[in-house]
N, C-alpha and C positions, 0 to 999 in steps of 0.2 A: 743864202747858197749853204750848200752842205760841204763840210770840212772833209776833204779826201784823207785816208789813213797814210801815214808816213811812208811804209812800204806795203807791197801786197805780194806775197809769195803763193805759189800755186804747187800742187802735188797731184798729179792724175797717176792713175795705174791702169796702164793699157796693155794686155798681154804679159802681164807680171813684171812689166817695167816701169820704174818712177822716172818722171820726167819734172823739170819745173825748178825754178830757183827758190831755194829756202835757207833760213839760217835760224836754228832752232837754240842757240846759245843766246839769243835776246829773251826767250819765253822761258825761264826756268819752271820747273814744276816742283821744287822744294817746299817745304812746310815752312816757310819764311812768313811769320804773321806780324804785322806792322802794330805798334803800340796803339791801341784803341782811344780815341779820344772820348767816346760816349758809346758805351755798348749797345747801340742801336743796330738791329739786324739788317739783313738784305732780303729782300722778297722777288721773287720772280713769278710771272703768270705766263702761262704755257709749260716749259719745263725749266724754270730758271730758278734755282734755289738760293736761299739766303746765302750770301757771300761768307766765307770763312773769318774775313777780317773784322767782320762786325761792326764796321765804322759807318756805314751809309745805308739808308733803307732804300733799295732798288725796287721799283715795280715794273716788269717788263709785261706788256700786254700785246696779244697777238693782233697784228692788223695784216691786211693782205700783202703788204709790201716793206713793212718796217716792224723794229721792234723799239717800244716805247720805253725809256728807262726815268723813272722819276726817282729821284734822291732827296734824303732830308737829313738834317742832325736836328735831332729832338731838342726843343720843340717847334723850331722852324717849320713853315709850311713846305709842301713837297713840290719842288719846281720839277720839270719835264724835260730830259734830254734825249734826244732822239739817236738811234743807232741805224743807220741805213742798211738795209738788206736787200738781196737780189730778187726776192719773191716771198711766196707765202712761207710763214715760220713755221716748221714742223715740230721741232725740238730745240732746247736750249739749256745749258748747264755750264756751271762753273767748275774750274779744277779746284783740287781741296787747298791750294794756295791762294786762290781769288785771282791769281795773275791773268788767267786765260778764260775767256768766255768761248765755249763752244757751241754754236747753232746750225741748223740745216734751214737755208729757204731756197734751196733749188733741191728738187726731189732726190738727187743722186749726190750733192756735194756737202760735206761738213766743212764749215769754215771756223778756224781758231783765231780769235781775236786777242790779241796782247791788250790788255786795258790799259797800260801805260804808256806804251810806244804807239799804238794804233796800228801795228803790224798785223795783217791778215794772211793766214796760210791755208789753203783749201785741200780737202782731202777727197778725191773723187772715188765712189763706190759704184758698182753696177746695178742697185736696186733701189727703190724707195726707201730712204731714212725715216723711221718713224719715233724712234727714240735714242738718248745718249747716256752715257754712263762713265764718269772716269774711275779708274782704280783709286783707291786711298791714297797710295803713295803719289797719285799723278803721273805715273810713268806709261800708263796706256790707257786709251779710250776705246770703248766699246759701242758699236751702234748698231741697233736693232733695225732690221729691213723686211721689208717684204716685196712680191713682185710689182712691178710696175703695171698700170691699167692695161697694157696689152700683151702682158707675158702671162703664158698658161702657169697653174699651179703644178709643180712637179717636185719629186724627192731630192731634186738638185738646185732647188730654190735657196738663195743664199739668205742666211737667218741673221747672222750675227757678222760684221766685220770688228776686228781688234786690231788697233793700231798701236804700234810701239812708238812713242812720241820721243825716246831717246835715240831711235835711228832713222824713223821715217823721214825726219826733216834734216839730214845732213845733206852738204852739198854735192856728194857724189851722186850720180844720175844711173849706175849699173846695177843697183841694187834689185833683187829680184822680189816678188810679192811676198815670199815666204820669211823674208828678213823684216818687212815692214808692216805687212798687214796679211792676217790669217782669217780667211773666210771659212765660216762654220755654215755646213749646210744641213737644213731641215726642212720637211715639207710645210709649205705656206710660208715660210718666212718666220718673222719674230714682230709682235707688236710693241713688245715691252722687254727692258734688259735691265737686270740688277747685279751688282757685283759684291760678294760678301766683304764685311768687314776688313778681313785678313787678306783679301785680294786673291784667294786661292779657287773660289767657284764663281763662276759666271752663270747666271739663270737667264731663261729667256722663254716668253709665252706668247703664243699667237693663234693663228686660224685653225690648227690641228687639235684645240682643245687640250693641249698639253704642256706641261711646265718642263723645258729641257735643262739639265743641269751639263755644265763644262768644269773639267777640273784642270788647273793650272799645272803644267807638265814640269818636270826638274829633269836636269843633267845628271849623268852618272856621280858627279862629284858632289851632288846635294845644292848646286848653286842654282838659282831659279833661273829658267829660260824666258825672259820678259813677257812676251805675248803668245805664248803658245799654250793651247788649251786642247785638252782631250775629251771626247764625249763620254760622260759617265752613266747617266741614267735618265728616266723619263718619269714625271709624276703625273698620273692621270686622275681623274673622277670628275673634272668640270664638263659641263653638258654643252658648251658652246665656246666661242673665241674668246681668248683671254685678254681682257683689257690692261692689267697690270700685275707684275711680279715684283717683290720687295723684301728683300733681307731687313731683319732687325737691327739696329746700331751694335747690339751686344753679340750678335752673330748666332743666337739661338733658334731662330725662326726665319721662316721662309713662307710669305704670305701670296695669295693671287686672288683676283676676281675677276668675273668674265661676263660676257653678255647674257642678260636675262637671269643673273645670279642675285638673289637676294641674302646670301651667305657669304663670309669669307671663309676661304679654305685657308688652313693654317698646318704647315708641317715643322715638327720637332726635328732640328738638325741633329741635336745631341742623342736622340733615340732614333736614329736610322730611317730619319723621315716619316714617321709614323704621324697620320694626319688626323687634326680636328676641324670639325665644321663648327664656325662660331655662327649661331642661330638659336639665342635665347629666347624662348617660346613667351611671346607677348611683347617682347622688345626688339625683336629682331626687324630689319628693314622690310617697307611694305612693296618697294619697287626696286629696279636693278641698281646694283652698287656700281659706281663708276671708278671710283679712287680710294686708296688706301694709303695710310703711313704709320710708323712707329714714333711714338714719343722717344726723345733722346736716352731717357733712363731706362729704356727697354720694358717699363711697366705695363703700357698700354699700346693697343692698336686703335687706330681711329679710322672710321668709314663714312664716305658721302654717297648719297643715294638721289634718284629720281622723287623719292618721297619728301625731299626738302629738308631732311634731317642730317645731323651728324651723331653716329653713336661712337662712343669710347668703350673699348672692350677691356676688361681687366684681364691679364694674360696667366695670373696667377690662378684665379677662380674660373677663367675663360667664361665669365658672364658679362653681361652689359653693366657697365659701371655708371654710364651716364649717357643722356641724350641732350644734344643740344639742338635748340628749335628756334626758329625766327629767320630763317635764309629767305624765305619768299620765293624761292625759285630751285629748280633741280640743282643739287652740288655736283657740279662737273669735275671739280678739282680739289685737292685739299693738300696741305702739308704741314708737320709738326717741327717747331723750331730744334736746331740740332744743338742748343745751348742752355743754360739757365738765362731767363731774363728778368727784369724787373716786374713784369708782369705777375709772375708767380714763382714760388720756389721748388716747383715740381716740373721745370722744363716743359711747360706746357702752353707757350703760345702757337696757336692754329690760324693757320689761313685757309679760307675756302673761295672759291670762284664760282661763279654761274652768271645766267642772264636774268635780269630783273624782268617779269611777266608783265609787269604794267608799262614801264618805261622803253624796255628794249635795251638798255644799258647792261653792259657787262661790268658785273659788280664782284670786288674782292672784299671778303670779311675777315677780320681779324678778331679771334677768340681768345678767352683765357680759359682753358680747361678746368682750372680750379673752381671758377666762379660759374663756367657754364654760359656767360655772358659775351656780347658783343662788344670788343673794345674799341674798334674803329671800322669805318666803311669807306671804301676807296670806290668812286665813281668817275665817270666822264668818258669812256669809252663806247661809241655808238656804231663800229664796225660790225660787217654783216659776219665777219669769221667767228668760229665758235672757240671760247677758252678751253683749251684742251688739258692744261695739267699745271698744278703748281708745286713747288719743291723748295725748301730752304736750302 
């Protein structure tokens, strides 16, 4: 029998009015970091990153109704802990402090789970949620959204919702949407969202083949208005809808890949978004790139493709540094660890995910970028659902 969470809170936004009981004083989003016992990271499959506290290794695997969480303390085996959800899991991510797990298992609802208390708070949007991203300070949460299946495409489609977590969950119920949730509109919605390391820029990519940028707004006295963004500019060039947008950890670059693309589009933020296309002749991908991420030190960009390879790009020379082979399946997802690990001196633990062509299993592989070798393989999930994305 599944253990029910201690409390369940719900926030819905209807006609601009928040309803439902919540108390966010129990779910602090500060950067409190527990003293680590062993520096083992946390890993998530679908959109779950390695937890910032580094204590436990978590493997979230998408199923049609549940997120599975397996955790270990090195070198013990990895038991499995089940986190019950309401439906198909579309996106999942941790807050910077690791206290909150945000996931969407209902097309239009994001659930915030307090990992310590079990309390769940629900944020209801009006469109299909495709991705989630916390601000670096944990004070707001952005969700990428696209129209529901029965909705027409228009310029009024909600692309991104930005939830102010400092106000969205107060007990008062008369707050307008402008105070707790800002909706950003663009044609076709957004398939992916990313927030810059300084929290000032929000990027989205979606069905209109364009990366859209919103800039965080400030009050006249210079104090930040927590979850308010103003449209800044559009970045074009991709020929089809965009899979993924990603800021580099050092804030110097913004990268994107899209449907049918065998190259990575890379914009230099320091040079007013000058664009470079990573397509090293002879070493570029042969088939569609599904996923990208940056190494924690900002030196490399890593890409995974249908051609069953992972390519590591040197951002100084803008050339292919290394090719990781041996996946035996298309690479649907990948992520780089956000800290230095015992595997490598270069912050280069990589996880990739896909479907084993022979067994049908969904497989996660851990790689050392330094050696280019597989460090560990995680198997065991036979569900029919696709493994969409991994992030540390």
